[in-house]
VEXVOKOL-202571 format. One record per residue (C-alpha): residue number from 1; chain; x, y, z. Coordinates in steps of 0.02 Angstrom, whole numbers. Last residue first. Example, Ala and Ser with C-alpha at 12.3 -4.5 7.8 and 13.67 -1.06 7.14 Angstrom:
! residues 2
+-----+--------+--------+--------+--------+
! num ! chaine !     c1 !     c2 !     c3 !
+-----+--------+--------+--------+--------+
!   2 !      A !    684 !    -53 !    357 !
!   1 !      A !    615 !   -225 !    390 !
+-----+--------+--------+--------+--------+
END
This chain:
! residues 331
+-----+--------+--------+--------+--------+
! num ! chaine !     c1 !     c2 !     c3 !
+-----+--------+--------+--------+--------+
! 331 !      A !   6476 !  -2457 !   -704 !
! 330 !      A !   6508 !  -2346 !   -551 !
! 329 !      A !   6694 !  -2358 !   -559 !
! 328 !      A !   6700 !  -2315 !   -745 !
! 327 !      A !   6881 !  -2268 !   -770 !
! 326 !      A !   6948 !  -2399 !   -652 !
! 325 !      A !   6830 !  -2536 !   -716 !
! 324 !      A !   6879 !  -2499 !   -895 !
! 323 !      A !   7066 !  -2505 !   -860 !
! 322 !      A !   7155 !  -2341 !   -887 !
! 321 !      A !   7287 !  -2319 !  -1021 !
! 320 !      A !   7475 !  -2304 !  -1009 !
! 319 !      A !   7478 !  -2425 !   -863 !
! 318 !      A !   7637 !  -2415 !   -761 !
! 317 !      A !   7567 !  -2497 !   -606 !
! 316 !      A !   7425 !  -2614 !   -654 !
! 315 !      A !   7237 !  -2599 !   -680 !
! 314 !      A !   7151 !  -2761 !   -732 !
! 313 !      A !   7061 !  -2796 !   -894 !
! 312 !      A !   6890 !  -2877 !   -864 !
! 311 !      A !   6782 !  -2753 !   -958 !
! 310 !      A !   6902 !  -2742 !  -1104 !
! 309 !      A !   6909 !  -2930 !  -1132 !
! 308 !      A !   6724 !  -2951 !  -1091 !
! 307 !      A !   6680 !  -2827 !  -1229 !
! 306 !      A !   6782 !  -2927 !  -1357 !
! 305 !      A !   6710 !  -3091 !  -1298 !
! 304 !      A !   6531 !  -3025 !  -1322 !
! 303 !      A !   6565 !  -2971 !  -1501 !
! 302 !      A !   6650 !  -3140 !  -1536 !
! 301 !      A !   6503 !  -3235 !  -1463 !
! 300 !      A !   6377 !  -3140 !  -1572 !
! 299 !      A !   6477 !  -3168 !  -1731 !
! 298 !      A !   6500 !  -3352 !  -1694 !
! 297 !      A !   6315 !  -3371 !  -1655 !
! 296 !      A !   6264 !  -3296 !  -1824 !
! 295 !      A !   6388 !  -3410 !  -1914 !
! 294 !      A !   6325 !  -3564 !  -1818 !
! 293 !      A !   6143 !  -3525 !  -1863 !
! 292 !      A !   6177 !  -3516 !  -2048 !
! 291 !      A !   6285 !  -3674 !  -2039 !
! 290 !      A !   6139 !  -3764 !  -1957 !
! 289 !      A !   6006 !  -3700 !  -2078 !
! 288 !      A !   6103 !  -3741 !  -2237 !
! 287 !      A !   6188 !  -3906 !  -2197 !
! 286 !      A !   6036 !  -3974 !  -2103 !
! 285 !      A !   6070 !  -4116 !  -1982 !
! 284 !      A !   6242 !  -4065 !  -1922 !
! 283 !      A !   6346 !  -4195 !  -1835 !
! 282 !      A !   6419 !  -4168 !  -1659 !
! 281 !      A !   6600 !  -4216 !  -1621 !
! 280 !      A !   6677 !  -4118 !  -1765 !
! 279 !      A !   6806 !  -4023 !  -1662 !
! 278 !      A !   6783 !  -3879 !  -1781 !
! 277 !      A !   6892 !  -3725 !  -1789 !
! 276 !      A !   6883 !  -3545 !  -1846 !
! 275 !      A !   7030 !  -3424 !  -1846 !
! 274 !      A !   6989 !  -3240 !  -1852 !
! 273 !      A !   7098 !  -3099 !  -1910 !
! 272 !      A !   7124 !  -2913 !  -1879 !
! 271 !      A !   7296 !  -2847 !  -1921 !
! 270 !      A !   7248 !  -2668 !  -1888 !
! 269 !      A !   7323 !  -2510 !  -1971 !
! 268 !      A !   7231 !  -2531 !  -2137 !
! 267 !      A !   7069 !  -2538 !  -2037 !
! 266 !      A !   6965 !  -2694 !  -2004 !
! 265 !      A !   6880 !  -2607 !  -1859 !
! 264 !      A !   6821 !  -2432 !  -1814 !
! 263 !      A !   6733 !  -2450 !  -1697 !
! 262 !      A !   6753 !  -2614 !  -1605 !
! 261 !      A !   6610 !  -2728 !  -1545 !
! 260 !      A !   6495 !  -2745 !  -1696 !
! 259 !      A !   6642 !  -2750 !  -1819 !
! 258 !      A !   6724 !  -2892 !  -1722 !
! 257 !      A !   6558 !  -2984 !  -1720 !
! 256 !      A !   6544 !  -2968 !  -1908 !
! 255 !      A !   6715 !  -3053 !  -1921 !
! 254 !      A !   6627 !  -3209 !  -1856 !
! 253 !      A !   6540 !  -3233 !  -2023 !
! 252 !      A !   6708 !  -3246 !  -2111 !
! 251 !      A !   6774 !  -3369 !  -1981 !
! 250 !      A !   6618 !  -3480 !  -2001 !
! 249 !      A !   6636 !  -3473 !  -2189 !
! 248 !      A !   6816 !  -3533 !  -2173 !
! 247 !      A !   6757 !  -3669 !  -2057 !
! 246 !      A !   6634 !  -3724 !  -2192 !
! 245 !      A !   6775 !  -3737 !  -2315 !
! 244 !      A !   6878 !  -3839 !  -2188 !
! 243 !      A !   6733 !  -3956 !  -2168 !
! 242 !      A !   6615 !  -3941 !  -2018 !
! 241 !      A !   6556 !  -4065 !  -1889 !
! 240 !      A !   6480 !  -3954 !  -1755 !
! 239 !      A !   6581 !  -3945 !  -1595 !
! 238 !      A !   6615 !  -3763 !  -1628 !
! 237 !      A !   6760 !  -3640 !  -1615 !
! 236 !      A !   6796 !  -3458 !  -1643 !
! 235 !      A !   6973 !  -3396 !  -1627 !
! 234 !      A !   7025 !  -3216 !  -1619 !
! 233 !      A !   7159 !  -3084 !  -1656 !
! 232 !      A !   7126 !  -2899 !  -1636 !
! 231 !      A !   7271 !  -2796 !  -1704 !
! 230 !      A !   7351 !  -2626 !  -1680 !
! 229 !      A !   7528 !  -2555 !  -1687 !
! 228 !      A !   7567 !  -2601 !  -1869 !
! 227 !      A !   7545 !  -2428 !  -1939 !
! 226 !      A !   7524 !  -2301 !  -1800 !
! 225 !      A !   7399 !  -2289 !  -1662 !
! 224 !      A !   7266 !  -2160 !  -1622 !
! 223 !      A !   7190 !  -2161 !  -1797 !
! 222 !      A !   7062 !  -2022 !  -1792 !
! 221 !      A !   6877 !  -2065 !  -1767 !
! 220 !      A !   6757 !  -1972 !  -1882 !
! 219 !      A !   6599 !  -1938 !  -1784 !
! 218 !      A !   6448 !  -1897 !  -1891 !
! 217 !      A !   6345 !  -2045 !  -1826 !
! 216 !      A !   6358 !  -1978 !  -1649 !
! 215 !      A !   6287 !  -2105 !  -1527 !
! 214 !      A !   6127 !  -2128 !  -1432 !
! 213 !      A !   6049 !  -2214 !  -1279 !
! 212 !      A !   6206 !  -2324 !  -1266 !
! 211 !      A !   6161 !  -2507 !  -1250 !
! 210 !      A !   6136 !  -2599 !  -1089 !
! 209 !      A !   6214 !  -2577 !   -914 !
! 208 !      A !   6240 !  -2763 !   -892 !
! 207 !      A !   6422 !  -2747 !   -835 !
! 206 !      A !   6516 !  -2858 !   -955 !
! 205 !      A !   6440 !  -3027 !   -925 !
! 204 !      A !   6284 !  -2949 !   -851 !
! 203 !      A !   6157 !  -3068 !   -926 !
! 202 !      A !   6195 !  -3104 !  -1108 !
! 201 !      A !   6263 !  -2954 !  -1204 !
! 200 !      A !   6222 !  -2944 !  -1388 !
! 199 !      A !   6146 !  -2768 !  -1389 !
! 198 !      A !   6294 !  -2715 !  -1278 !
! 197 !      A !   6430 !  -2747 !  -1408 !
! 196 !      A !   6463 !  -2560 !  -1437 !
! 195 !      A !   6495 !  -2551 !  -1250 !
! 194 !      A !   6417 !  -2416 !  -1141 !
! 193 !      A !   6532 !  -2323 !  -1017 !
! 192 !      A !   6574 !  -2227 !  -1124 !
! 191 !      A !   6658 !  -2071 !  -1191 !
! 190 !      A !   6591 !  -2107 !  -1364 !
! 189 !      A !   6526 !  -2282 !  -1374 !
! 188 !      A !   6649 !  -2409 !  -1298 !
! 187 !      A !   6752 !  -2545 !  -1378 !
! 186 !      A !   6864 !  -2419 !  -1466 !
! 185 !      A !   6963 !  -2437 !  -1625 !
! 184 !      A !   7150 !  -2464 !  -1653 !
! 183 !      A !   7126 !  -2631 !  -1572 !
! 182 !      A !   7231 !  -2738 !  -1455 !
! 181 !      A !   7093 !  -2861 !  -1406 !
! 180 !      A !   7151 !  -3042 !  -1386 !
! 179 !      A !   7002 !  -3154 !  -1425 !
! 178 !      A !   6924 !  -3322 !  -1384 !
! 177 !      A !   6754 !  -3370 !  -1452 !
! 176 !      A !   6636 !  -3515 !  -1423 !
! 175 !      A !   6498 !  -3610 !  -1514 !
! 174 !      A !   6405 !  -3758 !  -1451 !
! 173 !      A !   6281 !  -3864 !  -1551 !
! 172 !      A !   6122 !  -3925 !  -1469 !
! 171 !      A !   6012 !  -3872 !  -1617 !
! 170 !      A !   5936 !  -3735 !  -1508 !
! 169 !      A !   6109 !  -3662 !  -1495 !
! 168 !      A !   6229 !  -3662 !  -1347 !
! 167 !      A !   6331 !  -3500 !  -1339 !
! 166 !      A !   6505 !  -3457 !  -1282 !
! 165 !      A !   6614 !  -3311 !  -1225 !
! 164 !      A !   6798 !  -3267 !  -1209 !
! 163 !      A !   6907 !  -3116 !  -1182 !
! 162 !      A !   7092 !  -3074 !  -1169 !
! 161 !      A !   7138 !  -2892 !  -1143 !
! 160 !      A !   7131 !  -2712 !  -1199 !
! 159 !      A !   7168 !  -2562 !  -1090 !
! 158 !      A !   7061 !  -2412 !  -1134 !
! 157 !      A !   7055 !  -2266 !  -1257 !
! 156 !      A !   7103 !  -2328 !  -1431 !
! 155 !      A !   7134 !  -2505 !  -1376 !
! 154 !      A !   7275 !  -2586 !  -1278 !
! 153 !      A !   7354 !  -2759 !  -1252 !
! 152 !      A !   7487 !  -2799 !  -1126 !
! 151 !      A !   7413 !  -2956 !  -1048 !
! 150 !      A !   7299 !  -2995 !  -1196 !
! 149 !      A !   7409 !  -3133 !  -1267 !
! 148 !      A !   7403 !  -3220 !  -1098 !
! 147 !      A !   7304 !  -3131 !   -965 !
! 146 !      A !   7243 !  -2959 !   -919 !
! 145 !      A !   7055 !  -2994 !   -945 !
! 144 !      A !   7016 !  -3180 !   -937 !
! 143 !      A !   7086 !  -3321 !   -832 !
! 142 !      A !   7080 !  -3497 !   -905 !
! 141 !      A !   6946 !  -3621 !   -850 !
! 140 !      A !   6964 !  -3778 !   -959 !
! 139 !      A !   7151 !  -3785 !   -923 !
! 138 !      A !   7317 !  -3792 !  -1014 !
! 137 !      A !   7467 !  -3722 !   -920 !
! 136 !      A !   7605 !  -3822 !  -1007 !
! 135 !      A !   7549 !  -3753 !  -1176 !
! 134 !      A !   7571 !  -3578 !  -1107 !
! 133 !      A !   7744 !  -3614 !  -1033 !
! 132 !      A !   7812 !  -3678 !  -1199 !
! 131 !      A !   7743 !  -3527 !  -1291 !
! 130 !      A !   7818 !  -3410 !  -1160 !
! 129 !      A !   7987 !  -3495 !  -1182 !
! 128 !      A !   7982 !  -3465 !  -1369 !
! 127 !      A !   7917 !  -3288 !  -1340 !
! 126 !      A !   8068 !  -3226 !  -1242 !
! 125 !      A !   8179 !  -3187 !  -1395 !
! 124 !      A !   8355 !  -3183 !  -1325 !
! 123 !      A !   8451 !  -3030 !  -1272 !
! 122 !      A !   8293 !  -2937 !  -1218 !
! 121 !      A !   8267 !  -2749 !  -1222 !
! 120 !      A !   8076 !  -2753 !  -1225 !
! 119 !      A !   8046 !  -2698 !  -1046 !
! 118 !      A !   7863 !  -2655 !  -1039 !
! 117 !      A !   7788 !  -2482 !  -1067 !
! 116 !      A !   7659 !  -2524 !  -1199 !
! 115 !      A !   7766 !  -2490 !  -1352 !
! 114 !      A !   7803 !  -2670 !  -1404 !
! 113 !      A !   7622 !  -2725 !  -1393 !
! 112 !      A !   7588 !  -2769 !  -1577 !
! 111 !      A !   7477 !  -2921 !  -1602 !
! 110 !      A !   7523 !  -3093 !  -1664 !
! 109 !      A !   7446 !  -3241 !  -1756 !
! 108 !      A !   7480 !  -3426 !  -1751 !
! 107 !      A !   7471 !  -3589 !  -1846 !
! 106 !      A !   7535 !  -3742 !  -1750 !
! 105 !      A !   7552 !  -3902 !  -1849 !
! 104 !      A !   7652 !  -4027 !  -1746 !
! 103 !      A !   7775 !  -4124 !  -1856 !
! 102 !      A !   7798 !  -4303 !  -1803 !
! 101 !      A !   7940 !  -4410 !  -1875 !
! 100 !      A !   7949 !  -4597 !  -1908 !
!  99 !      A !   7885 !  -4577 !  -2085 !
!  98 !      A !   7797 !  -4412 !  -2092 !
!  97 !      A !   7659 !  -4409 !  -1961 !
!  96 !      A !   7575 !  -4241 !  -1931 !
!  95 !      A !   7591 !  -4198 !  -1747 !
!  94 !      A !   7585 !  -4263 !  -1569 !
!  93 !      A !   7710 !  -4380 !  -1484 !
!  92 !      A !   7711 !  -4283 !  -1322 !
!  91 !      A !   7886 !  -4218 !  -1361 !
!  90 !      A !   7815 !  -4153 !  -1523 !
!  89 !      A !   7679 !  -4060 !  -1427 !
!  88 !      A !   7809 !  -3972 !  -1318 !
!  87 !      A !   7916 !  -3928 !  -1470 !
!  86 !      A !   7766 !  -3861 !  -1567 !
!  85 !      A !   7715 !  -3747 !  -1425 !
!  84 !      A !   7889 !  -3670 !  -1413 !
!  83 !      A !   7898 !  -3650 !  -1602 !
!  82 !      A !   7727 !  -3563 !  -1602 !
!  81 !      A !   7792 !  -3440 !  -1472 !
!  80 !      A !   7921 !  -3388 !  -1604 !
!  79 !      A !   7781 !  -3291 !  -1689 !
!  78 !      A !   7792 !  -3169 !  -1547 !
!  77 !      A !   7947 !  -3088 !  -1620 !
!  76 !      A !   7842 !  -3029 !  -1765 !
!  75 !      A !   7736 !  -2919 !  -1649 !
!  74 !      A !   7769 !  -2963 !  -1466 !
!  73 !      A !   7598 !  -3022 !  -1408 !
!  72 !      A !   7537 !  -3195 !  -1452 !
!  71 !      A !   7390 !  -3298 !  -1508 !
!  70 !      A !   7432 !  -3478 !  -1545 !
!  69 !      A !   7330 !  -3617 !  -1622 !
!  68 !      A !   7354 !  -3803 !  -1589 !
!  67 !      A !   7365 !  -3975 !  -1670 !
!  66 !      A !   7305 !  -3939 !  -1849 !
!  65 !      A !   7184 !  -4021 !  -1972 !
!  64 !      A !   7151 !  -4011 !  -2158 !
!  63 !      A !   7330 !  -4019 !  -2224 !
!  62 !      A !   7347 !  -4048 !  -2408 !
!  61 !      A !   7290 !  -3875 !  -2458 !
!  60 !      A !   7134 !  -3829 !  -2558 !
!  59 !      A !   7033 !  -3773 !  -2410 !
!  58 !      A !   7161 !  -3643 !  -2358 !
!  57 !      A !   7227 !  -3677 !  -2182 !
!  56 !      A !   7405 !  -3721 !  -2238 !
!  55 !      A !   7434 !  -3539 !  -2286 !
!  54 !      A !   7406 !  -3488 !  -2104 !
!  53 !      A !   7575 !  -3563 !  -2056 !
!  52 !      A !   7630 !  -3411 !  -1955 !
!  51 !      A !   7546 !  -3241 !  -1949 !
!  50 !      A !   7565 !  -3053 !  -1932 !
!  49 !      A !   7423 !  -2952 !  -2005 !
!  48 !      A !   7428 !  -2771 !  -2060 !
!  47 !      A !   7277 !  -2727 !  -2167 !
!  46 !      A !   7146 !  -2815 !  -2065 !
!  45 !      A !   7021 !  -2933 !  -2143 !
!  44 !      A !   7103 !  -3104 !  -2124 !
!  43 !      A !   6995 !  -3261 !  -2119 !
!  42 !      A !   7067 !  -3424 !  -2056 !
!  41 !      A !   7027 !  -3609 !  -2063 !
!  40 !      A !   7040 !  -3757 !  -1945 !
!  39 !      A !   6992 !  -3940 !  -1928 !
!  38 !      A !   7048 !  -4017 !  -1763 !
!  37 !      A !   7188 !  -4132 !  -1705 !
!  36 !      A !   7154 !  -4227 !  -1541 !
!  35 !      A !   7131 !  -4184 !  -1357 !
!  34 !      A !   7120 !  -4005 !  -1404 !
!  33 !      A !   7228 !  -3848 !  -1416 !
!  32 !      A !   7218 !  -3665 !  -1385 !
!  31 !      A !   7376 !  -3566 !  -1343 !
!  30 !      A !   7389 !  -3392 !  -1266 !
!  29 !      A !   7551 !  -3293 !  -1256 !
!  28 !      A !   7607 !  -3143 !  -1155 !
!  27 !      A !   7667 !  -2963 !  -1142 !
!  26 !      A !   7715 !  -2837 !  -1011 !
!  25 !      A !   7898 !  -2888 !  -1025 !
!  24 !      A !   7919 !  -2860 !   -841 !
!  23 !      A !   7755 !  -2949 !   -801 !
!  22 !      A !   7794 !  -3097 !   -914 !
!  21 !      A !   7644 !  -3193 !   -978 !
!  20 !      A !   7586 !  -3369 !  -1001 !
!  19 !      A !   7413 !  -3433 !  -1045 !
!  18 !      A !   7339 !  -3602 !  -1086 !
!  17 !      A !   7172 !  -3647 !  -1164 !
!  16 !      A !   7092 !  -3820 !  -1179 !
!  15 !      A !   6960 !  -3888 !  -1299 !
!  14 !      A !   6883 !  -4061 !  -1291 !
!  13 !      A !   6702 !  -4008 !  -1273 !
!  12 !      A !   6663 !  -3834 !  -1339 !
!  11 !      A !   6626 !  -3752 !  -1172 !
!  10 !      A !   6812 !  -3715 !  -1177 !
!   9 !      A !   6773 !  -3564 !  -1283 !
!   8 !      A !   6708 !  -3481 !  -1126 !
!   7 !      A !   6542 !  -3444 !  -1044 !
!   6 !      A !   6586 !  -3577 !   -916 !
!   5 !      A !   6417 !  -3666 !   -915 !
!   4 !      A !   6378 !  -3620 !  -1096 !
!   3 !      A !   6290 !  -3456 !  -1135 !
!   2 !      A !   6111 !  -3464 !  -1208 !
!   1 !      A !   6037 !  -3471 !  -1381 !
+-----+--------+--------+--------+--------+
END
């Protein structure tokens, strides 16, 4: 297993990511789409999720494919970003055909960044416009760190952010992860600078300083945010041809990566969830061995993407938490 050429989710052929953020609002939106509809599923393990249209992703529903996925700041207000994305896609003639109408299917998830110091006293919900802007900024090389849905994100002790990573398996399949990290937990061991995800790091993608020499197994971390203020929302993707049920299993396996990279995770105060998608351009030869390997790769990629999100976060005026590279200048 090795990183793809971009070390991003866009190493899965056909995927594109767009960001938009508002510096005054201190929040943003990220959209992932493809050149055609893709199979998708979702797994929710946090106790305080905020979502739109995730019910259609269950394997027993009529709809098996969607047009885009949205990750957004703004708490429940951020769900309106999906409407902005859907309107752009509809104007492009995309969406589920119903008679002479097209209905773009755009599930989304949000994180809470309303108390991060930005100006949240709007007269009109800004996330619709941010959703439109994000889908109009699609690229295969999106910025990471303080970008998109991760622009105003925080963790227990450091700025959060937007991260991505990829892996190419021995089978030839590609797996990628995209994540907005706004966790109650911490990405670093103790006072740092070592990341919990360090055992899965490839090269020096988040500093290359290796695992912590030790940690305190007796430590009981206090909740440093309140109910509804935390969430890590992610997408894992593969070019392997998977059914919706198999995508659900991929999302479930990927949650292990979240637990490897953030301590604690999946708490009652987080809304942690993972979408999983398949572009289905590369067949699988062994339904057992291939899906086993894909799940492992998804967990590894997500852990790496989380660490990269925190590592690449940029310091800004008005920050209420330090950026990793400001706090650990020698790391």
